[in-house]
N, C-alpha and C positions, 0 to 999 in steps of 0.2 A: 502493499499500499504506499502511495506517496503522501510525504508530508503533508500537502495542502489537502489530501483530500479525507473529511472527515470521516470517522467511523459512524457506520449506525447506531443511531439511539438507544441505548440499553432501558430504558424506561418510559414509560408512557407519558409521564409529563415531557419529557425531552422530544419525543416522537412527535407530540401534538406542537412543541413550542418548533420546532424545526421546518413541520410540513405541512400543519392547519392552515389556512388563509380565507380572510373574511371572503364570504360568497360560495365556499364549497358547501357541496351538501356532505354531512355526516352521518355517516351509515355505520356507523361504529357509535352513535352518541348513546351514551350511558344515564344520562339525568332525565328527568322528568320536564315537560313542556315548564317553561317558566310562569310561574305564578305571577298575576296583575296585583301589586302594592299601590294600595290610597296612599296620598301623601300623607306625611306625618311629621310632625316636630321631633327634636332631638329630644330623648329622655334628659332630664336635669342632673349632668354630671360634668364636673370641671375636668377630669380626664379618663380614658378607658382605662377600664378593670376587668380581670378574669372574674370578678364577681359581682360585677354591674349591668345592668341593672338586674334587681331581686326577682322583679314580674318577669324576665326572658328566662330567667334559671328556674321558677316554678313552671312556666309553662311548657318546659324540655320535661322538668320531674314527671309532671302528670304524662307524661308520654312511657314511663314506667310504671311498675306494679308495686314495688316496696321502697323507691327512692323519694327523698323528700330535696327542699331547695338547696338544702346544704350538702346534698350530694350530685352536684352540679358545678364545674368548670366550664368558664367560657375561653374560646379560642377564634383566632383567624380560621377558620376553615379546620376538617377533618386533620388536612395536611399538618399544621402546626401543632394540633392536640397530639397526635402519633409522635410528631419530634418530640414533643413536651414529656410523654411517657417516658420515652427512649433515654432521654436526658436525664430522666428523674431516677430511674431504675439500675439502668447500663451503665457500666465504666471499663476500662482499662482489662481485659483479659476476661472479664464476667459473660456467661455462656448462656444463649439465647436459643430459642427455636423459631424460625419464621414460615409460617406454612406459603406455598406456591400463591399469587395474587397479594402479597403485602404490600400497602402503599410505598412508592419510593421515600418518601419525606422519613418515615422509620427506618428504612435499610440505611439512608445514607447517615444520618445521625449516630445510627448505631456503629457503623464502618467507620465514621472520625473520631468515635470516642475510643476507636480498637476493642470493641467487646467481638465475642466470640460465636460466630454461628454455627450452630450445632447441624449435622446430618439427618438426626432422627430426634423425634419427639421422647424418647425411653431414655436419656443421657438426661443426668441432672443438669438442671439449669435455672437460673433467676429470673425468665420469662417466657411464656409462650403466647408469641401471635397468630390468631387466626382471623379470616374474613369469612364473616356470614351474613348474605349468602357467599357462597364462591366465587371469583371474579377470574373470567368473564362466563364461565358455565352457568349460575345462578343456581346449584345447589345448595341446600339446606346442611349444615351440620347438627350433627348431635352435640349442643354446647354444654349440655349436664356433662356427657361423655369426656370434653374436651377440658371441663373442670376439674375431673375428676385423676385424670391423666396428668395435669399440671401439678395439681397438688401433691401425687405421688414423687414426683420428682423435684418439690419444691420451688416449683414454680408460680409465677403470678399471672394468671390468665387474661391475657387483652384482646378483646374481639370488637375487630374493625365491622361496624353495624350499619354503616352509612345506606345500606340497601334493604337493611330488614324490613321498614315499612313498606316496600314496593312488592308485598306479596299477598298473591290472592289467597282471600278468606283469612286475612289477619295474619297481623307480625306473629313471629314466634317469639317464645320467649327470648329476655334479654340477659346477658352474661351477668349483669350487674344484678339483675332480679336473682339469678340461679345461685350465685355466689356472692357472699359478704365481700369477700377478697379480691373480686374479680372486677375488671374494668371493661367497661363500653365505651366506644368512639361512636358518635353521630353527628349529623350537620345538616344544612338546610339545600345543600346544592344537589343530590340523589332527589331525595322524594318530591321537592320544592321547584326544581332548577333552577334556585337562589344563589348559584355556584357567586356572583359578582359580589354577592353581601359580606363573603369569607366569613361565616358565622359555623363555628363548629364547635364540640364540648366533648369532656372527658366525664364518664358519670361513673359514680363507687362508692359504695358504703366505707371502704377503708379512706379514715379520714386523715390518717396521717400520710398516705400516697396521694392524695388527692391534694393536701396542701404542699407536699413535694413540686406536682406538677402545676399547682397554678403557682409556685413561684419561677418555674422553669417558663411560663407564658408570660410570667413579667418581664423577664430579663430580653427575652424575646421579642416580644411586640408591645408589651404593656396590655395585650389584650383587645378585643375588637373596638371600632371606632362606635361613638357614641349614635351617630348615624345608621349605620349599620345595626345597632342593637334596635335602635325603635323601628326601623324598617322589619327586623326580623319579630319585633313584638306583635305587629300587625300578621305578618305571614304566618306567625304562630297559631291563630285565630282562625284561618282558614284551612289549617293542615288535613284536617279530615276531608274536607268536602274536595281537594285538590289531587290528594292521593286517590280517592276513588276514582275521579273523572280519570287518572292516568292509567289505573290501572282496568278503568271500561275501556280508555283507549287501546292499551295492548291488548284486551282481551279480541277485539275487535279485528286488530290489524296482524296479531301473530298468526293465524291461517293461512294468510296468503306469505307473511315470511317463512313460513316452513314449507308451503308448497313450491314456491320458488327455489330454496334450498333444493327441496326434494327432486325437483324438475330438472334442476343442473347437475344433480348426483351427488351433493355434497350432504357430510354426514354429522349429527350433533346430538347431545343428551338431551330430552328434553327440559327447559331451565323450570326448577319450581318457584322462581321468585328473583326480584331484578328485571332490567327492560331489556338486556343482551344474551345473546347467546354464542356458544363457541362451537364454531363449525369449521367442519374438515372440509378442504375442496378434494373432489377426486384425484387431480395433478396439484403437486406443490407449486404455489405460486412465491415467485420471487420478488424481491424489491426492486427490480427494473418494472416490472409488469405494475406494481402498486405506485410508480413515479409515473407510468403513461396514463395510469387510472385518473391520479390526481390533475395529469395534466387536463383531464376530460371533467374538472371538476368535481369529482366524486371521492372521498375520503374514505378510508378503510383502514382500522388500527390492526397490525398483526400480532397473533396472539406470541411474539415472540417476547415482546417488551410487556407482558403480562404474565410470562412462564408458561404459557400454555402453547408449546413449538408446533408448527404446523399447521396452523388454525386462523382463523382470521374472529375478530368481535364485530356480531351483526346485530344492529340494533333491532328490538321487536317492534320497534314504532317507526321503522325504514318506511320510505315509501315505495309503492308497488314498482311504479315506473322506473322511479331511480335505480334500485335496486333490481329490476331485470336488467337494465343497461348495464351497470356494473358487472352482473353474472354473465350475460353474455359476451361483454369482452374480455372478462377475464378466463372465460370459457377456450375464448379463441388464442388469447394469450399465452396459454401453457403450450401452444404447440410448436412445433420446429418450424418457423416460418420460411424457414429456407426450401422445405420441400410444397411449399403453396406457391400457385399464381401468386402475383402480389394484388395488393386488395387496391390500388389504385385505377380499376376500370379496366385490368386485364382478365380478369375473369367473373362469369355471371350464372348467379343459382336461377335456373325459371321453373317455377310451379304450373303446371298444366291442369287447372279444374275446370269443372262445369260448375254454376252458381250455384248453391245450396236452395234446393226447392225450385229450379227450373226444369221443366218438361227434358224427361230421357235422364234425367241425372239417378245412377244408382238404381236402374231397373232391377238388376236382378236381385240386390239387398231388400228391395220394396216387394219384390213376388215371397220374399221369404219372410219378412216381418210386419210388410204392411209399408203404405207411404208416407205418413205423419212420423213414425218411428226413423225410417229412413231419412228423410228430411233433418231431421234433428241430428242424426249421426254426422249424415253429410257435413253441416255447419262445423261440427266438432272436430269431424278429421281437418277439416280446412283447416281450422284454429293451431290445432297441435302441428299441422304438417308447417304453416306458417313460422309457429315459434320455434321450430326445429331448426329452418331456413335462417332463422334472424340471427344465427349466434356464429356467424362467420362473415369473416373479412371479404366476401365480394358484393358484385353489385346484385338486387333483387328485384325480379321480374315476376309479376302475375298475370299469367294470360288466361283470360276468361272467355267463356263462353255460357251463352249466346251476349252479343254486344249488347242489347240492352240493359244486361243484369250488370256492367261496368262500375255504374255508382253508387249502386248499394253495396258492392263488395268490396269496393276501394274502402271503405270504413272499416272494415276487418284488418287491413293490413296497412298500418302506419310503417313510414320507412321503404315501402315497397314502391314499384314503379309499376301501375296497373293497366294491361293493355287488353283490347279484346283480340280474340284468337278468329282468324278468316275462316270461310267456309272450307268444307272437304271431308275425306276420312281422315281416320286418327294419323296414319302417317304423313297427310298432307300440312295438318296442320301442327305435327312435330317439326317435321322440317320447316316450315315458314316460322316459328318461334326459334329454333336453334338460328337458322340463317340469319334471323334479324339481329344475332348475338354476333356469330361467327364473322358475318363481314364487317365490322366494326374491329376484328382485330381481337376477339374476348374467344378464350376459352369457357366452352358454355357446358352447365351439367343440367339436365332436365328431368324431374319429374313430375308424378300424379299428386294428387291429394289425397288417394285411399290407400296409403302406406302412413296412417297416423302416428306410429311407433317406431317409424323409422330412425335408429341410432345417427346422431349427427356424424359421428364416426365414420361413417360409411360415405355423407357428403366430402370430409375431408379428404379421406382415404381415394375417392372420386378425381378432386382436382388434383392431388398431387400425384397420379399415375399418370393426367393428362401432359405432364410435363416430359413424359417419355413414349407417350403411345398417343395414337390418333384416335383410339376408340377406346370408349370405358364404357361397360355393361353391368347392370345390376341384374341377375337371372333371378323370376320370380317364380314361387313354387306351380304355379299352373303354368309353366313352357313359355310364359312371355317374361318381359323385364319391367324391374318397376326403377331404373334409372338407367339414363344414358348421357355419354358427355364424350362430345368432340371439339375437334380444334379448326375445323372446318368441315363444313356441311356438304354431303353429296345425297343428291335425291335418291340417285338408284339404291342407296343403301337397303330401300326398303323395298324394293322391286320384289315383284310375287310374294307378298307379305300377307296371309289373309288373318286378319286381326281379331281377335277374342277366341282364337286357338289355340291348341298346345304346340303348335308348330313355328310360334313367332319368332321365339331367341333361335330358334335352330335354322331358318330360313336368313336371319341378319346376319348369323356370323356366317354362314356361305356367301351371301354378297361381300361381306367385309375382307374374306378371303380373296372372292375373285377381285376387288377392286386394290387389292395388295396391301392394306391397312393393320395396322398393329392393334393388338385388341389385349385390354387389359379385365378379368374377369372380377369382379368384387363378389363379397360372399352373399348365398342365396337369402330372399328374405319372401315374406309374403304379404302380398295387398291384399285389400278386405274389399269384395265385390257380392259376395254372397252368403248364404247363410252359413255352411259349412266355416267358409275362411272368418267369418265372424263369432263363430264358436271359438276356432283357433287364437282368435284376439283374445277373448275372455280370457282362454285358458292361460295366454301368457300373464295374465292378472295385473298386479300392482307394482311389479318391477319396471312395469314400460312406463316412459316418460308421456304418455298421452294423458294427458291430466283430463284436458276438457271431455274426453272421450269416456276416461272413465267415468266422468260425472254424470253422464248423457247413461251411460250404461248402468249405473247404480241405480239412475230414478225411474228406468224404464221397467213398470211392472206388467204382468203379465197379459194384462188388458189391452196394453198399450201397443204392444208386439204382435202385429197381424190383426 
């Protein structure tokens, strides 16, 4: 590494400081939406203090079961509260255990004091610090068990509980309520989105320790400003309402986040609390990809800065449009781009489709399950096909029949160029669609909308194969093909093809051989155009990425089918 190349930030504070810029969409946001405060006058106090105002300490104490005003010390955010605890308990060589996700302010203070971090909580220590719920995965700990383990090795339990209130069904017991010697850390940043007020606190019934922490806060900053304290009193009055609204928003938005992550093959453990999920992508995502994503205005925090290696922190309140854009781009950024045609107009994906509900669409499927159900499935097939096709660095064209349905279908395909199909049989329409692309010097791949669970990887393989082959074909189970890719279109490639028969692929391959075309065959896949192929799609089940199709299949009742 060159001396003028800064190392990647080692913690979440430094990562935000270096990379987050105003105007970016923070897809890793872990705090609630900001509460709206009413203008208020500062409390009467000549100076700031970790003990004033008592009204604010009393309001905070009321959030606990066993604490009183005298069990609370105020600080400039949870960050200062954690640092003050470290200063009050640790010292040169004093051993402590810190769980993954411990906030950097505590770890940095401990390191600078020369304290010894232990690898295991079973060793003798003076302090155990845990994060409940865990960060960034949002899992709830057995705090009573943590307190027992800490006591067994002579340690004080410190629980960072800034996300505790953001638990559906109500917050779990606080460490300070469970154990009279334990310490709870809280703030207004996470539950109320009021990080700018810099109001945090230390809560414990251990009065000697509390006094030592208060002294450290006095030395570090003197305590929160009186203006912040006054605003915080107002904020505490709307605490329950705002948290309830945030949890309602979480409940409403989380399913969309889960569906998008699953659709792109990301895995994660369902979070029990908090506003984030620790999600693992199907292929590793490096710093260059995240940098390019930031250039698009989308900000994501890597798990490395939170001790969750190989993951990214994703907000459960993330907007579906922005998250879909980010996941789509990251999905293609993990590819070996040298094996793909360039994305600057030199390759094109074409989807050939009949508009859902148009006459003649999905006739064999309609004969098996009835026209209404077939029309619903046709619309879902198209949505899933467009979703898969949207995830690549290629130009995207939707060729629609009949031409009169073009305007209606355009609304389903944002980001796609929508064009009418010409008249003619299937071969003539395929040739026309491909020619419009290859004449512009593009490598073109064409698919239909009847393979809703087609893996995106097959599209990437097709474009990669066109770097070294004239023709790419995806063999279908019924003897046809589900995909065709060309670098130059030859109308005679479809000479003597009897469409909708088992001989289609064999005839096209024979024509390609007579034309001297080099051919690459992809893995076999099944299109869905009749009852048996629909049954096969059902059997492929929920491992398929076809989310819209799955929803329709789940919703169709026996009486709606046929």
